[in-house]
C-alpha positions, -999 to +999 in steps of 0.1 A: -398+381-006-384+348+004-400+315-015-399+280-001-375+271-033-352+293-023-350+284+013-349+247+002-318+255-016-300+271+009-307+247+032-294+222+010-261+239+005-257+242+041-267+206+048-242+193+023-215+214+041-225+200+074-227+164+062-198+162+037-186+133+057-213+110+042-203+114+007-163+113+018-171+077+034-190+065+002-158+075-018-135+056+008-157+026+005-158+025-032-119+029-032-114+001-007-138-022-027-114-013-059-083-019-038-098-053-027-098-046+011-118-068+036-153-071+031-162-055+067-141-022+060-161-017+027-194-023+039-192-004+069-174+026+049-203+023+025-232+021+050-220+049+069-215+071+037-251+059+027-267+071+058-249+104+061-256+111+025-293+104+026-298+125+057-285+157+038-319+162+019-338+150+048-324+176+072-326+204+045-364+195+039-371+195+076-353+226+082-366+244+055-402+234+069-396+251+100-381+282+085-405+283+057-439+268+073-463+261+044-500+254+047-510+226+022-538+201+015-522+179+043-524+203+067-562+205+067-580+191+097-595+154+091-609+142+125-645+152+138-633+163+171-645+195+188-659+218+164-648+257+169-671+284+162-655+314+141-653+336+171-636+308+194-602+317+208-584+290+227-549+296+243-531+267+260-507+287+283-484+272+309-495+269+344-490+296+371-475+291+406-506+285+431-496+309+457-495+306+495-523+287+513-554+311+519-543+338+492-572+355+479-581+356+441-587+389+429-587+414+397-559+438+391-557+465+367-529+474+350-522+511+348-488+512+334-465+486+319-430+493+310-405+471+291-374+460+311-354+436+292-356+404+270-323+391+262-324+353+250-292+341+232-308+316+208-308+340+178-326+328+148-321+291+158-347+268+172-343+263+210-360+233+225-365+225+262-371+191+276-400+190+299-402+228+306-428+247+287-422+281+302-383+289+303-374+321+319-347+328+291-377+334+266-400+357+289-397+397+285-392+413+319-419+439+323-425+465+350-461+468+363-480+494+381-510+475+390-541+486+410-550+456+429-590+453+440-595+444+474-618+416+465-649+427+483-667+438+455-656+414+429-634+448+411-666+466+404-657+494+430-622+514+437-613+496+469-578+484+468-541+493+465-515+503+441-485+479+435-455+480+415-441+445+404-413+434+381-427+403+365-417+379+338-445+373+312-450+343+291-452+352+255-486+336+250-498+360+278-488+394+265-521+404+254-534+402+290-512+433+299-523+452+269-559+445+277-552+458+312-571+431+334-553+402+353-561+380+375-539+376+407-533+361+442-528+380+471-510+364+500-528+365+533-514+386+563-502+352+580-483+342+549-443+346+552-447+373+523-481+391+536-498+410+508-474+395+480-492+398+444-489+367+423-503+370+385-521+339+375-513+341+335-537+314+321-568+330+342-556+364+331-560+355+295-596+346+304-601+379+321-588+400+294-610+381+267-580+368+249-595+333+256-630+329+248-654+312+277-687+295+273-708+280+301-731+249+293-760+249+322-780+223+336-806+226+309-780+226+281-781+262+271-750+276+263-741+313+275-711+334+265-692+349+294-661+361+276-654+396+290-678+393+319-650+398+346-671+398+377-689+364+366-654+349+356-638+359+387-662+342+407-659+311+384-624+309+389-627+311+427-654+283+426-625+261+405-597+272+426-618+259+458-627+227+441-590+217+428-599+228+392-628+226+365-619+209+333-622+234+303-628+215+271-616+241+243-635+272+257-665+255+273-673+246+309-699+221+309-720+220+342-735+186+333-702+169+337-696+186+372-706+173+406-739+186+420-725+209+444-700+225+420-726+230+394-750+245+419-722+271+428-717+280+392-755+282+386-759+306+414-733+329+398-751+326+365-781+345+381-766+378+380-773+389+344-769+429+355-732+427+343-720+444+312-692+431+291-660+447+297-642+465+269-618+448+246-591+470+263-592+490+294-585+529+293-551+539+287-539+515+263-510+533+253-493+532+288-492+496+285-481+491+247-452+468+245-456+457+209-426+482+198-402+470+223-408+434+213-392+412+187-414+400+156-409+426+126-425+456+116-460+457+099-458+468+060-483+468+031-461+441+016-438+429-012-454+415-044-432+396-067-440+402-100-441+366-116-462+354-082-486+382-089-489+377-126-494+341-124-526+345-101-509+347-068-532+363-040-540+369-005-565+356+019-573+358+055-573+331+083-583+334+118-564+315+147-589+293+168-565+275+190-528+283+200-511+255+221-476+262+236-448+238+228-412+234+245-393+251+213-388+288+213-371+310+188-360+345+199-386+365+180-414+341+193-424+307+206-431+278+182-471+271+187-494+242+176-522+262+158-554+259+144-565+280+117-596+288+100-589+296+064-614+319+044-608+314+006-609+345-016-635+330-039-662+327-014-660+290-009-666+274+023-639+280+050-620+252+061-594+243+092-558+238+090-533+225+119-500+239+114-467+244+136-458+281+135-434+306+152-459+333+164-440+368+168-439+383+201-453+417+189-482+401+175-494+380+207-494+415+226-527+425+202-544+388+205-570+402+224-581+426+196-577+403+165-568+367+157-564+373+118-537+364+099-528+371+062-519+340+040-500+344+008-516+319-015-494+304-043-504+308-081-516+272-082-535+274-049-517+244-036-500+261-007-503+291+014-479+308+040-482+332+068-473+368+057-465+382+089-456+417+076-490+423+063-506+405+093-486+427+119-498+459+098-536+446+096-537+435+134-522+470+142-489+459+156-476+489+135-495+519+124-501+527+086-499+562+070-512+572+034-495+601+018-519+617-009-509+629-042-511+666-029-487+658+001-515+655+027-508+628+055-537+605+061-531+582+094-548+552+092-560+539+127-550+508+141-571+478+125-587+502+099-611+489+077-592+505+046-561+481+053-573+448+039-587+463+005-554+484+003-533+452+004-552+434-020-553+464-047-515+466-043-513+428-052-537+430-080-517+458-098-482+443-088-469+469-066-448+463-037-447+486-007-425+469+021-431+500+044-460+511+067-462+543+048-480+544+014-469+574-007-491+581-035-468+610-051-446+584-064-450+576-101-453+539-096-485+545-075-505+568-102-523+540-115-538+531-079-539+567-063-575+575-070-588+540-059-564+544-028-584+575-017-616+562-025-610+534-003-601+555+026-631+575+021-653+546+021-636+535+054-644+566+072-606+578+076-604+614+084-575+631+066-547+649+087-537+683+084-499+677+079-484+681+047-452+668+033 
């Protein structure tokens, strides 16, 4: 398991080699001063050398902060801005094309998704684009088999047609495919491309439930319309017809709209018969892309002995807001994030802001969970996201437990047993950097009984296979 100190030392060594000219100029300036050279030569060499030498630790600290983003007290939010609830999820995604004039906004269900390619050339480095928040290089290409509703029934019936499209998906919007509900535009018959389907990615995040949506009516009453797909489609159509409605966080406040638009929204709200759509539509396995995208495998996690003995532990945090930037790594976009940290000692939760590279395979399940695992330093002054444990907890990777007698117990994705199992291993200083927990190993004997009890308490059914 990497530490911040190790990353900093490594970057300091690399920066020293890259910035070797700085110390060289200092030496040259000193020699010139000893030899009695003209003052401007001495001053120039010393000045260049000083600047170059100072840049070595500065660049090392900066690059270490990018590679190993710690959450410290300075990361805590201090402004009294918009207060987000625990169940809030705000994702600021890139804009989508507006489609042809007269295009119809309808729902499309993802019947099947097939990974085609993803091949950027940035490697582990950070690639930044000027003014382009959604470069094609960092999008996965996916073939989608869609059922496009005809729009007459707002997606309630079976009217529509099947369409197969190859699309480039913004990484922040991958969860809309896994959820299986998209908002699309269908070009009218008189358009140059009649019947063409254009996916509206930000609106698809709303329809999928990845981004929460609440409406404050004219009386000041708030209604949660997350995953009320029919109502959300109608709201999207109203917003499109009037040129856009500002969404403050995850709220649409009708009191801030003009009277005619507010009345149209209020009329949609009178339909109270709609049931909330499922978190994911049936057939999710046919849309599962996480195993094809970069981001690393989920594991029960490594436990450095010194870290564990001195009081290092795990805590849970939750993403409240994610905002795209112009910087990317091959395995995920660099995002400005707002997290709510829940301390292990039961003290009040607090919010932090941090710029993080969020793996693409985690983004595919963002409609299911926004929880992340933080590894806390022994002194409690800093935390870092543990993506290996986060992936296992979020269901990116599935886990198994092998009982002492060889029975294989598959744990369902996002099983309630995963979090207590991770903490149990940390408490006993046991590393298991795999998604399979084999209780037959000698080092597991001390915890095997407790592990089996946790699995039974979580209601996990034991498999029939034996190893």
